[in-house]
Structure formats: C-alpha cells, structure tokens
NUFI-299060 format. One record per atom (N, C-alpha, C): x, y, z. Coordinates in pm, whole numbers, plus 50000, padded with zeros to 5 digits. Layout:
// NUFI-299060
XYZ...
***
This chain:
// NUFI-299060
307583127856418307083141556414308073150356341307593157756243308483166656170308693179356251309943182756274310293194356354311013204356266310693217356277311513227156205312973225256242313853227256149315243223756172315943232456275315313243556318316013251956415315283253356547314043248056557313283249756680312523237056711312023236156835311123225356869311783214156946310963206357017311433194957096310783182357043311563171757033310973158956999310333152857124309263145057103308603138757218309403126657263309333123857391310033112257449309063104657537309243091657546308393083257630309023081757768308203082257874308673080458010307883069158075308503062158170307783051558241306683057558327305653049758362304563054658446305093060758575304443071358622304943078258741304913069458865304023059258867303953050658986305213042559006306013040858902307243033058911308443041758948308233054758966309333063758992309313068559135310493070459191310573076059326310223090759320309813096459434309443110559436310593119659390311833117459435312923126159388313113125459237313023113059181313193111659036312053118458963310813116259015309653122358952309763137558956310203142659070310353157259083311373162558985312443154958968313483159258874312943159558732312173149058695311603148558561310623159958539309753162258640308793173058627309473186558615310563188358691311303200858683311923202358544312433191158491313013191558357311963195158253310773188958265309703191858171309243206258184309173211258307308763225158329309773234658267311053231358289312103239858231312023239858080311783227858021311663226957875310473234857826309363234057900308163241457860308413256357864309133260457970309443274657981310353279057867311323270257834312253273657726311493275457595310443267457576309683268257452308633279257452308583287057558307673298557559308393311157516309653309857473310423321157422311293316357307311423324657207312173321057087312933333257036314093330956979314863341656916314873339256766314453349556692314343348456547315423356956480316123351056384317233357856318317133356156167317873364256094318103361855953319003349555945318463338555896319203325955901320343325255799320313333855699321473334755611322633341455681322313351055766323333358455838323223373355811324123380855872324103395355865325403400455805325273410555721326453416755663327213423955775328503421455782329303426155896329143441055923329143449155818329113463555837327733469655838326683461455835325313466755828324653466555965323433471855972322643470856095322233456256115322053452456241321773438356271320703437756379319563432256344318473430856441317893416856436317783410956554317043398456572315863401756664315023391756692313843394056774313693382956877313383386956999313043377557107311543378257127310863367257104309413366857128309153357657247308333362457340308143355257465306693355757510306273344957577304903344157628304733352257756305823356857814305773365157933306733376657919306923383758028307813395358023309273391058025310053397257937311503395557937312163409157956311403418558010311923432058030313203431758112314223438458065315483438958136316393427158111315933417358032316763405558006318003409657927319093402557952320343404857880320543393657779320863397357657321143387157556322643385557541323043373557502324453370157483324673366357337325703371957278326123368057144327403359957159327323347057122328463338157138329003333857003330333332456995330943327656871330893312456866331483306656763331403292156744332143284256851333003291056928333693284457039332933285557169331773291957165330963293557285331373305357371332243313957319332713325557394331773337257369331343343657475330483355357462331313367157413330943372557298331693383757240330953396957255329673395957293328903408357310327663405157392327283414257477326043412757552325453426457578324143426857589323433439457612321993436257649321283445557709319863443357738319053443157608317993435157607317083435657494316383449157496315883453457383315193466257377313803465557437313103476557433311733477057484310803468857396309763463557456308813455257382308223462757264308153455857150307593461557029306123458057011305583450357107304183446557099304003431557112302753427257103302403413157118302233406556983302423393356983302173385356864301453372556906300183371256870299433359256906299463356857055299853344757094299933341357236301213346257301302083352357223303333357757277303113372457311303173375557438302783388857485303773399657450305003395557421306033405557393307003400857285307363410257200308433408257103309453419357126310693415557150311733425157185312793425857074313293437757043314403438656948315723434557014316543427656939317873423556984318853429256882319503440156917320383447356826321843445456862322653442556762324083440556786324893446356669324563458756633325173465356518326693466356528327203468056649328623471056664329533459056640328963447056638329773435056616330013433356466331243432956425331563432356282332503420856244333033413656341333983402856312333283391156245333793386956132333193375756060333273363156143332263354956135332253342456208330853336856218330733325856293329443319256317329043321856461327773325556480327333330156612325983324156648325653325256778324303322656828323953333656926322663336356937322123345657035321343337857139321413342357264320653335457369320303345057481319253341557553318943347657683318753336157779319093338257904318983327558003317883330058105317613342658136316563345958233315813358258184314553359858224313763350958310313303338158240313203338158105312873326158030313953324057925314503312157921315623309457832315163307857688316023312157597315773310357454317103311457382317193304857269318423305857189318063305557041318953310856961318723311556817319433300156747319073297456621319923288756540321233295956511322233288756466323483295056429323283303956306324023314756300323993323556184325373329556167325613335756053326923341156023326933356356019328083361756047328423375556011329503374455905329313381255794330273379955685330033391155584330813390955478330593400555370329313396855297328723406655231327513403955154327793393755043328973394654981329323385354874329323370954923329893368855042329943355355096328573350355140327753359255193326443355255242325463352355129325523360255022324463359654922324843353054791326083348354778326453341854652325683328754633325543320854737324793308254726323303310854703322653319954774321253323054744321033327854601321983335354545321863339454406321893327254313322793317954341322863305654262321593297354280321073297254403319823289954429318673295654346318613308854337317543315254260317603311054113318813310654058318963306153920318523291653905318863283154002318473269054000316953267553995316263276054070314803275354070314243277253930314713287453860314193289953725314613278953628315833274353638316283263553549315443251053569315093248253694314293236353724312843238253679312413250553663311033253653624310873254653473311903251353397311823252253251310863241753194310073246353098309193237353025309763235252885309283224852817309683222652679310953214452663311443213452540312583204752512313903209652572314053222652592315323228152640315333228752792315133217152855315133216653001316553214553053316753216753183318063215053244318013202853335318653191853298318603179753382319233182153519318573177353622319113177453757318373166953838318593166853968317983156354052316463156754050315883168254022314423169554018313853168153877314683170153776314213169953637314993159653557314283149653510314943139053433314393137753292313413146253257312823145353124312183158753089312083161752959311393173952919309893172552940309203183852941307753183552960307043191352853305823186952819304913194052729305523196552591306043185952532306573187052397305443189452296304233185652331303103188252242302843203152223303373211452313303203225952297303873231152171304743222952109305423227451987304453228951870303303222951881302253224651779300913226051851300763236951924299583239052007298503246551929297273242151946296143248851882295773261551958295333271451882294953284351938293433284851956293013290652069291593291552101291243305852143289973309152122289463321652176289333320252328289383331352398289253331052543287873325852582287803315452663286503310152703285883318452816284633315952844283983321752961284353313253083284443319653200284763312753324283623314553423283283303753493282203304753591282743309653725281883310253825282253315653955283283307054027283423294453985284413285554044285693285153960285823294153864286993295353777287123283953678286043276553657286063266353553285793272753417286563268353317286393273653183285243266553112284543273953027283483268152945284053261552821283213258952724283683252452600284773260552532285723253752472286833260152402286553260352252286693272152193286443273752051287753276651979288173267751889289453269751820289363280651714290483287251690290563297351583290933290951450291453278751457291933272051337293433273051318294093281051403295543282851393296263274151495297543271751470298423264951564299733272751571300383272451687301673279051703302593270151785303873273451782304853267251870304863275152001304273269652105304203276252234305073269152337306043261352289306903253852381307903263052449308443258152559309413266052634308763273852746309463283652795308953291652906309033284153038308693291353143308683285253278307263282353320307103271753401305813269753466305553281653557304333285553563303983297353640304243295553790303843284153844303923282353989304083267454019303263262254112303303247954141302573240054036301843247053948301163240553836302043241653711301463238353595302243238653471301703248653368300843257753412300353268153322301473278053292301343284953179302343295053140301613307753099302013319053159301323331653137302293342653094301923350352993302683362352958302643372353074301553372753146301393381853259302563380853357302893368953401303953367353500305333366453436305413360753316306693360453245307223374453219306333383453177306783396753138307403404253255306863402353373307433408353494308773401853529308793388653527309993381253566311173384253475310943384353344312013386953247312563401053265311683410753291312153424453312313083425153432312723418553540313573418653660314923411953632314893401053557316143394253522317053403053439316503409153334317333416953243317863429553308317083436053392317603447353469318763442753556318623430953616319693425553698320953422453619320783416053504321943412853418322653425553375321873435753337322443448353290323133456153402322483457253518322973465953625323963459153719323893445953730324743438653824325443427053754326323430253658326953419753578327803410053659328343414453772329183405553852328383396853947327103399653962326243391554047325223383553965324733389453855323673383153776324023381953628325173386953588325553386653447326803378653420327533382653318328683374953270329783373653373329853382953467330903382353569330593373253685329403367153684328993358253793329273343753756330043336953837330433323153804329303313253823328463315153925327433305253955326023310753947325873323553912324533329453908324373338853789324893334553675324763342453552323373339853493322513349753501321133348453456320963351653307322033354353235321903358753096321173348553011321593336153017320953325752936319523323152982319303324453111317943321953162316993333153118317493345353119316673356453070316353354552922317323349852845317073347352703316073336052684316133326152771315143315252764313733320852781313563329952878312273336252896311873344852778312843352152723312583360452604312173351952484312823340652467312503331852355311023328052357310523324852476309113321052485308203333052459308573344652510307773356652486307733360052337308823357552265308833360052120307913350352047307693338552105306723329352046305283333852074305103339852190303753344352226303393357652161304383364552108304133376652029304593373851886303653372251794303983370051653304133383651588305373388251576305593401951530305183403751385305313393351305304963394551163303493397951141302623392551227301183395051214300643404151324301523408351415301153416951529300053410251612300313397551648299333389751723299903385551857299133387751963299533383852098298773371452142299523361752192298953350152260299393351552406298493349452498298823353252636298843341852737298483329752696298413318952795298523305552727299163295952796299213282052751298643273252862297593265852831296963257052928295713263052988294873254353039293633258653106293593251753241293163259053344293243253653480292243242353502291003244553463289993234153484288783237053397288133226353354286893227653278285703222653355285873220953488284783215753568284473201353529283213198553507282813185053468282963182653318283183193453242283243191953097284523185253049285633189053109286923183253072287933186353183288993178553189290033180553289290993191453244291513198753340292523208753313293753206453398294663215753391295933214553460295763212553610294813219253672294663218753817293883206653866293443198153775292613186853815293403174053841294693174153810295513162153829296853166053891297523156253951298803158154018299793148353958300823153453891301713144853814302983152353778303953145353719305143151553666304843157153526305573167353483305233173853355305353164653235306293155153241306503146553125305333136853102304433135753201303283126753186302223132553094302223145653076301093152153010300983149252861302103147252792302053145752647301253133552602301083123752691300263112052657299403107952775298923117952850298183114952972296883107552940296763095552996295563087252974295243085752826296333084252745296213082652600295483094252533295463105552601294853117852549293353116552525292743106652586291303104752571290533114552659289323117752619288453126352699288273119952838288333127552945288293142252953289673148852957290743141652917292113146752934292693152552804291833155552707292333160252579293083173452589292683182152686293353195052700294513194752799294723183152859295943180852936297063176952840296743168352746297723164152644298013175152544296963181052494297083191152388296573204352446297493211752502297103223352580296693235052491295613241752525295153253052444296033265352464296143273252360296783286352367295683296752347295633306752433294603317052423295153329452353294333334952265294733346352183294123359252235294843370152218294343383352254293073386452175292093391952242290833395252177291073404652058290513401251946290693409351826291713403851730292573394851781293523388051693294623397051640294973395051514296093402151452295843417251450296853424651495296793439151492295903445451597295353437651688294443443051790295223450651896294533460051960295143467252071295463457552184296493461152261296993452352367296773458952503296303451252597296083456252733297353463052783297253475052840298463483052868299403477052972298893469053063299783462753160300743453153092300213444853002301053435352929301883442552824301283452352756302023459652652303243466652711303073473352825304183480552885305303471452928304963460452992306013451453040306683444052925305903439952824306523433352709307453442952635307023455352619307893465152553309183466952633309063467152765310263468252850311163456152832310573444152830311353431852812312173432252683311503435552574312163435052444313143446652426312863458052488313843469052484315083465452565314883459352681316013454752761316793443852687316073435352616316713425152534317693431552436317243442252370318133449152275319363454452347319163460252463320283466052538321293455352581320793443952623321663433452677322353425552566321663423252453322183414152351322643421052222322633434452219322983441652095324373438052044325313435852133326683432652092326863417852065326363409452153326613395052142325743388052039324553393552012323643386951918322763397751854323343404951758322683416751703321373413451632321313402251561320073398651490318943396251590319263389151696318273386451801317833399451866318803408051899318503420751963317633429551874317933429651744317153437951652315703433451645315483420351643314103415551642313383419351771314103418851881313523423052009313073437752002313933446251950313623460451947312433463351856312373456751741311203458251654309933454051728309993442851798308833438251873308443448251980309423453752049309153463252157308373475352105308843480951993308193492951941306823489851882306693478551815305393474851759304363472851870304763466251976303853463852089303453476952155304433485552179304133498252246303183506652162303353506352030302463513951942301033508551940300863495951979299533489751980298883490052119299443497652210298903498052346297503504152349296623497752422295313503452451295493513152568295553525952540295843535852643294583541052713293443535452678292203539152747291403526452775291973517452856291313504552878290013506152958289073497552930287833497153007287603482953055286953481753168286743468453224288033462753281288063449653292289233443053348290393443053249291583444553303292783443153222292923428653178293643426553069293983412953029295133408153116294923397453190295983391353270296073376553231295213368453292295173354253261293713349853266293453337853220292123332253232292123320853332291383322653444290473333353480291213345453541290603357153531291213369653575291603369353721290783362953807291073363953951292283355853995292913348453903294213342553936295263353553955295193363853870296113375253878295313388053851294603393153951293683404453930294373418053930295253420153833295973432753823295033444053783295193455753845294343467253813295123479553767296393480753804297193492453767298003489453642298143499753552298823497653425299703509353382299503521153438300273532853397301753530953428302043524053538303423521153576304113512353473303353503153414303923494353312304323502053188303493511753148303833519853032305003529153062305083533953184306263541853225307533533553209307483521153256308653512453247308983509453101307953506153021308203502852881308823514352804308293526452821308833538052749310243541452796310503539952925311833542852977312863533252920312543520352916313493510652863313693512552713312673517152642312853520252500313763532352483313683542052573314623553252568316053548152586316273539752686317613534452709318113526452589317213518752526317613510452413318093519052296317423530152269317763538452154318903548152182319113551152309320143560952343321523555552304322163562252212323503558352169323553546152080322393541052039322373528951957322813531851814323473522151753323873523051613323383510551541323353511151408322923499651327321553494651370320613503951385319263500151423318613491951314317663483351349317023474951249316213483151149316153478451027315373485250923313893484950959313213495750927311783496250949311363499451091312323503351173311983506551312311103519151314309933518651377309023530151372309593542951432310363541851538310883553751606312363551651637313193560751596314633559251617315223569551712314453579751746314923590351834314573586751979315563585252066315253581852206314343592052272314423604652227313593614952288312123613752249311803604652161310393601552137309793594952260310603586652327310083578652438310223585152575311213593652595311383599552728310173607852770309633616552684308423623752724307233614552751307143603452675306063593952700306223587352836307453583852870307703577953002307303587653111307673600253096307313610353195305803612253201305153611853086303693613253080303013602253161303483589753143302843578753215303223578553362304413583253395304773584653536303853594753604303613605953536302703616053589301293610353604300863602653505299533596653510299413587153629300493579853656300483570853773300413578953903301273588853914301363596654038300063604054068299373608453965298113615653985296903606453968297153593653951296073584153924295473578154050294533568954032293773563454145294533553854234295653548454185296383538354262297773542854305297993556054305299313561054339299743556254477300923550054482301533545654608300633536454688299713529654621298863520054690299593506854712300723505154647301463492654654302943495654641303753485454655305203486554635305623476054533306903475454501307383467554388306993452854399306213448454302305833434454285305123433354152304613421654120303953419353992302893429753961302133433954061300973442554039301303457354033302523461154063302903475254059304413476054042304853480353924306293481253897306803495553904306003504653960306443518653968307713519954051307893510954149309103511254231310353509054150310253502054038311373500553945311323511253837310133513953785309993523453675310463537453715310103542053836310543555253881312063556053890312663545553942314123545053954314773545953816314243538453721314783538553586314583552153519313393557853535313113570753470313943581953531314153581653659315023591653724316403591453659316953579553639318263578353576318233582553429317123579553363317013583453222317003598653206316273605453294316223620053287317603625953312318333620153406319693624753433320583622953311320513611153248321323608453129320963617653013319703621653008319263630452900319623645052925320263647853037320673661553067319583669853132318633663253199317553670053270316773679653180316223674553071315513683452978314273689653043313943701452999312753708253051311523703652974310373706653031309123703852961308563690052980309223681553059308693668153084307513668853180306633659153172305423659153254305703656153400306893651153429307243647853567308703651553589309053655053709310423658653743311073647453824312393648153834313083638453919312643639854063312393652154106311923654454244310593647454268309693648254169308393641754183308523626654187309423621054105309643606654106310193602054241311173609454291311763605954420310733607154532309913617454524308883619554625307883608154625307533603054507306573592054501307173579054554308443576654526309123565154585309133566354736309423578254784309453580554928308063578354989307043582254914305663580354961305363565554981305783557454886305573543054896306343537155014307593541455027308423536155135307963541155271307463553455278306933558655404305723550555449304883546655355303763537955390304263524655446305353519755389305923507255438306483508855578307143520055606307683522055741306543524355841305463530355797304293531855884303713518255919303623509655819303163495955844304133488755936305423490855915306443484355998306303488256145305923500856169305773505556307304613498756379303683493056303302533486156362302813471456388303923466456336304213452256340305363449556436305223440156529306323437356623307633433356556307533427856436308743423556365309193433956262308513445256257308953456256172308803453956024307923444755984307783441855842306973452955774307333456455652306713467655582305483464155503304993451755515303823447155442303023438355537301693438555532300903430155624301223415355606301313408355717301623394055712300443385655662299243391155666298053383255635297473386255497298343389555401297933392755265298783384555169298203380955056298963373454955300263380554915301223372654868302503377554814303353384554920303283379655041304063385255151305553385555119306073374155078307513372955057307983381654941307223381654834307563389754718307623404554754306683409154833306703423154875307923426254961308323416955045309513419255127310753421255042310913412754940312043414454849311953427354772310753430754725310563443154651310853455454735310453455154861310743466354950312243467954972312953456854984314403457655000315053463954878314553460454759315063466554635314793481554636313563485454667313213499554666314013507754767314253501954885315053508954986316443512054931317033502254862318343504454801318293514654689317263514054607317123523554496317053537954549316193540154648316003553654700317303558954760317963550854840319223555354900320293557654795320253549854687321213551954578320983565354510319743568654482319443581254414319713593454501319553591854631319753603154723321143603354783321963593154751323303591954809323223592454962322193585955017322003586155161321753572255216321283571755341321013558955408319643559255476318733567055421317423568755484316723555455512316803546455417316063533855431316973521655444318243523855469319183512555475318813502455583318543507255703318213498155813316883491155786315923498555732314633492355700314803481455594315553484555489315763474655384316383461955437317373463455525317993451755587316993443755668316173450655746315203443655830314143436555748313703442855638312683436355555313233423855488314493424255452315123412255398315293401855509315673406355628315773397255742314443390155767313353397755757312023392255786311703380155700312043380755571311673369555484312703358355489313803360755561314853350555571314943344755712313873346155789313813339455919313473348056037313663361056029313393369956142311913373556143311113363456166309663364956169309093356056279307813356956302307193349756413307383334656402307453329456282307503314956262308923309556260309903318256255311283313756257311653305456136311103308956022311413301555900311803311255789312813307455713313073314455588311973310755491311563319955409310493317655313311033314855173312333311855167312993308355042313723295055062313383285254980313913271754999315433271554984316103265855083317553264555081318303276355135317613287455159318273299555210318033300755360318833293655436318683293555581318703279455633318323277855759318323264655822316933258655831315923266955840314533262555839313853269255721313213261255637312553266755518311473256855475310623260255380309513251355343309973237655296309393227455356309643213555316308513208055229307343214155241306113208055187305393217255089306123223154997305523232554904304423226054819303443234354780302483229654681303123231654544303923222054509304663222154382304823207654341304313204054224304213190054189305563183054180306523188954113307833182554100308503181254236308503192054314309123191654446308433181454536307133180254525306383171054609306573156454569306603153654439306673139754393308093134454395309053142754354310443138254340311323142754456311033154454512311913160254613311753154154751312583158854841312553153954979311573162255061311303157655182310423164955273311113168355404312453168055402313183170455527314313180655512314283188255404315303198555385316593193755325316713180855303317913175355242317683173555092318753173255012318583171754867317833158954833317053159254724316873170654633315743179854678315973192754673314973202654705314973213454597313883220954588313753231254486314393244054536315723244254533316493255754583316023268754519315963279154599315663292454549314193295554530313313285754552311883288154534311363297354644310713308054606310123317554700308643314454712308173311854833306773308254854305943320554887304623318754882303703329754914304033336055048304223327755150304463332855284303193333355366303263338555487302073339355573300923346255503299723342355542298523347255477297403347755581296203350555538295083350955632294493337155656294883327355572294343313855587295313303755526295153291355566295893280255507294903271855428295143270455299294213263255211294293248255234293203241355198293153226855209292643220855079292993208255055292533201254937293613192154882293233180054845294203170354795293793165254657294773159754587294543153254460295223139654463294713130354385295323117154376296773118554330297673112054400299083112754365299863122654448299173131254521299853141054606300473133854726301763135854747302473129754859302173137854984301583131255085301213138155208302453144355272302393156955301303523163955361302993175855440303303176255572304133166955646303473153255658304273142655665303723129055664302723126355774302943132355892302033129856004300953140656017300983150455930299963160755931300083171156041301123170656121301263179956234301703193656184300983203756227301313217556192302233223256298303523222756276304493226856378304583242056392303983249256299304043263956306302773270056364301773261856396300473267056439300583276056561301433272356657301503280156781302103293956761302683296256642303273309356616302343318456535301183313256495300233321656423299683332456515299393343856458298853354656540298613367256462297913376456525297643389656465297003388456327296163378256311295433376156186296213368956079297443364856108298303358456008298523343756039298543335855933298693321255943299783316855847300623307855895301603301455806301553286455830301423278955724301403264355734302273258455626303213249955666304073242955570303423229455541302483229655447301703217755413301433218255263301623207055195301473206755050300083211055006299093210055093297743214255057297593229455053298473236555121298283250855143298953259355035298283260454921298803269154815298873283654863298053287254960297993301155006299203305255088300013295655134301203299055213302493293455155302453281955090303713275755048303743271754901302993278754816303173276654673304193286754621305203282354549306153291654487305643296254352306243306754298305863311654165307003319754107307033320753973308153327753909308153342553943306983348553957306953362753991307323365154137306963355754225307323357154367308843357054385309523349054305310973347654318311733359154253311053367154170311763376854087312363388454163311823391954278312423403054354313583398354441313663385254466314693380254559316083381854501316303377454377317663378154323318103392554302317163401554271317533415454256317883421554391317153417954495317463422754631318833417754675319143405154647320443399554686321573406454611321353409154481322393415854402322673429854458321643437054496321833450154558322663448854686322403438554766323143436654889324643435054861324953427154759326353424254730327043436154663326403441654559327053452154479326973465854544325883468554613325713481654676325173492254584325423490854454324963500754356325053494354218324243498954123324343493953985325713496853925326103488553831327393490253765327213499253644327703511453651327623520453538326243525953516325923529353393324643534953356323913525353265322563526353258321803517053174322193518053027
***
C-alpha cells in the first residue's frame, strides 16, 4: 500500500481472535482504537519550513473537538521549546468537524522541529525547519530550474536521469497548416497545409503532453525574465544553482522561431492533440518524446505524431495579432532587450525590433474568442487589456536610457509607450474583468500594475496619464482583498477556491502579489497572508501534501506526465521531476488510461480520499490530469514567489 511519506498507517496482520487471551485481545483492541483515534486528527505544516522571522501558522484538523488543546513544539532532540493552546476553530472540512490554527510566531531559533497535540486526540506533524529564507528556498529554486530543463524539446536538451535523448527533431522542418476546425470532443478536423515549412524545434513541452504553445510560453518567459532582471542573486547571474538566464533565452529562442519578424508572421502552436478517428495526435499515445520522430514508421494514422503540424495566425503575414498574445510577446522581447543588451547586443536588438513590430500589429478591438491554442477550451483566456499594459510597460523600460538602438526601430522614445501602458491599465480597471482574477496565465495585471507603478515613478510621475499610481495600487488591493475574503471562508485560509483549476498556480501568484503590494506601500499589510498562501501549496492544506514535486516530504508521486511516469520513480525517491507544479485540488479527479501508462499508484488506493471535502478533491493518480498534471505556466509563479521570499525586494530598478 502506498502511503504518503508523512502520514498514514501501514496495515498489519493479526492472528484470529479465538487464539488470543482476553487480556491480549483487549490490549490489541485498545491499541487499534488508539491508532484510529490518532488518525482522526492531523497537523498540517509548510513542509519546506518557516522563515525564522516571519509569521508561522500550521493547522490541526480533527474529526472531533480539540477545543482547549495545547500544542507542543519540539526540537530535534525531543525537547519542548514552546507550547500554547490551539486557536479557535476556523470551521469544518469534509468529515473533519474542526480545523484549528496553530501559531508559533515568536519562535525564531533555527532548527528542525515537530508539532504535536496529545489530548483529547493525538496528532503530530512531519518534521519541518525554521531557518533563513535563503536556506529554505535555495533548493526549491534549483528544483524549479530543473523542471524547465527537463521539459526542453528539440536538439538542445539537458541530459539527466529522466532525459537520455532529444525529442521531436523533425520539428526542425515542420510543415505549416491553417487552423483546423475542432469538434465538441476537441478533435481536430482535416489539416490543410499552407505550403510553407519552418524550424519549430526547441521550446518546452506545455504540460504532461508534448504540445508547444506560444500562449503558455509567452507567460512563462515573461515571469522568468522579470525574475532574472529583478532578482539576480536568486534567479540571475548571482545564483549558483538557480540561474534562469540561459533557460529564459532558450524560451526566447523558440518564440523567435514562432514569430518570423522578416515577414511579420505569427505561428502559435506545434502539434495537434487528437484527430479523433481520422488520425492520431499527441494525446492519443503514451510514450517518451524521442519515440515520435519515427513513431510506427510514420505510417497513417501516426503521420502527425512524426511530422507535427505548426498552426499559423489567421491572415498570415502582416495580419493583426490577438491582443493577449501580442501583449505578452511584446513584453517578452522587450524584457529580452533589457536583460541581454550588454551581453548579446545583436540578439537583444532583434528582440526589441520584434517587440515593437508585434505591438504595432495588435488587434485592439478583438471580437469572438481570443487566439490561445487549438482547441480554445484547453486555455480559454478571455482578458487581454492586462497583457497590453504589461507589453507597453516593458517597452518603456527597454527604451528608457537605451543607447545604440537597432536601425529601423519604429519608436525610440520611451514616452511613446508609457501613456499606452496607462491607457490599457485604465481599460482593464474600468473593463468587464477588473479584479476578477489574480496573477496567473489568464490575468497578468497583478504583475503589470506593479511594473507600471514603478515605471511612472521612474518617469517622474508625469501628468496626463490615463491612470495614476493610486489607481494601480487600489486595483491591486482590490484583487488581494477578494483573496482575503475568500481566505476568511476557508478553514485553511487559502485565497483561492480549492475546487477550481490552477489552484497551485494561483497560490504562488497570490504570494507574489502580496509581496509586490507591501513593497510599493513600504508596509506589511499582506505579509502574513502571503506567507500562509505559500504555506498552503507547500503542505499546509487538508491533504497534507506539497503540490510541488521535491519541495517537502510528501508530494505528487503519480503525475500525469509521460516522462515522469515512464522513467521516473513512484515513491518520491530519485529520479523524480523536481520542481514540477501540479494543478492541485479540483472539483473532480479525472480518469482514463492509455497503452504504456504505468499504473500509479500501483495498487490503485487513493490515500488522500478521506481528506477530500468542501467540494474539493485531490487524487495522486496518473490518470488524474485535473489534479496532478504539471505545466510550464503552473510552475511560473513558484520561482518568482520563492525569489521574493529570499530577496525581500527587487534589486534596483527595472
């Protein structure tokens, strides 16, 4: 039986009761009763540990009342260093009638600890640390980089225990197709070629599959480059084990292939998920990436597995670009110029030209669905004004103080872009989706507002802009206030519903936003909340699991990820896909198998089922893409949140 590494009891066999004396039988029954009682209460902690000088909250969840119970904090020698009553019940969770806060803010001595209660129902936590943020988060930052390196496609892969060969080398000469029609089951119809071919190799796999999307790349690269620029000692050249500079460039290289600047043509996707009965797609088979280049000798129905289609933006060369993708791509390439202007000026100059050309081709009055991926409901993004705010802001930063700009650059005055950034910020704030979400793939206003606030400050607070710094700060506060309102409804204080997609990503994004707001206000309004939201995704939740592989003691063993499933382990020991951020709890656990899928857990037992509740489900099962599939966009807020924890503030100005 697979047991979470920090909780649970293994089953044991006992002789028939008829062979036991009454005293022995009574002793065994008492032992079993005690064990059952012990398992009706659990203590949930941030399994990475707590920063010594920060707020510290764990949770006691119990099937009965623990009112008045005293918790003990013991060091690694078993000595109690702190004790206090648990707080008042925060509410019920599933079959657990009470969840209690366990606060120990005043303890600051570095070390390894456990929390426990002995009465009325006993419970204990896994071991955790108190330490500096640098010591706690340096390994998770390195893990995050490992995840992206392991997710590399194409010839420039990074060999490790999970990757022994490159994948999809045929993408180096990929045929271009018009966007096909998709049916209600997301199957693509016939593919019509344009007659062109491009080099679409490289990039990261989107998730547990091998598709590649500009939609998710553009978000991920922006988060990386902001991190490299703002946190050089955690994510840039000053980081010994988590320097994301080369990885960000790897992502940029692929985006430059998907944007042909010479012809002003956007290609937005590599691969097709499924063709139904007409032909096989990426989602129809389970295999390692290196198998695809000659899968089944490339014979029908596997022709599009071997030779993956590239989809072109409607209208082709010079066509308007959907504003969500245009804004994020412009931000990526503007950030590229800022990060690489000194070390690789030719590369940086091409990035800046691409950024301005893309921004100038933005469709600023989109109708119908935005361009995301095919099929649209894989990534049903609806908001776009925030993306243009981010793109214009990063273009302002790129031009501010720049010298030796590339020839033919359409706009050289940074003040061309600052008013545009303010215009789009105002459009977002007064638009239909204002503060409907927080920082994640579908809404980047939580980053864009922070960037624009700093841009306005650097510009000397010019008058006449469509939005003020006060308005930007107010909108960030509006988003965070909604998160704290949601947290007040949840026994674990999480700022996002547990039963909605992208749970983990939102937790990381909220932690980033909490730090941003407090940085701009020079205060601590959201410091405790930010810590708790990060705690939630690192183990302080109903299921007692970290939702990031390798970050903690209990984490997903059975992700819906082909490489991790076929090559990796299923018991938390190497090789594992370190740093992978999974979907997290959701409203359902998906089912479905493919030939070649390694059953995980091997015995099929759902060890987390008893912790489901309040409409939320978490299942660590390879079949459940809805709870344990990782993705590049899901992981993108984690490394930025960790960098904020360590650095405390950005380094210098953009």
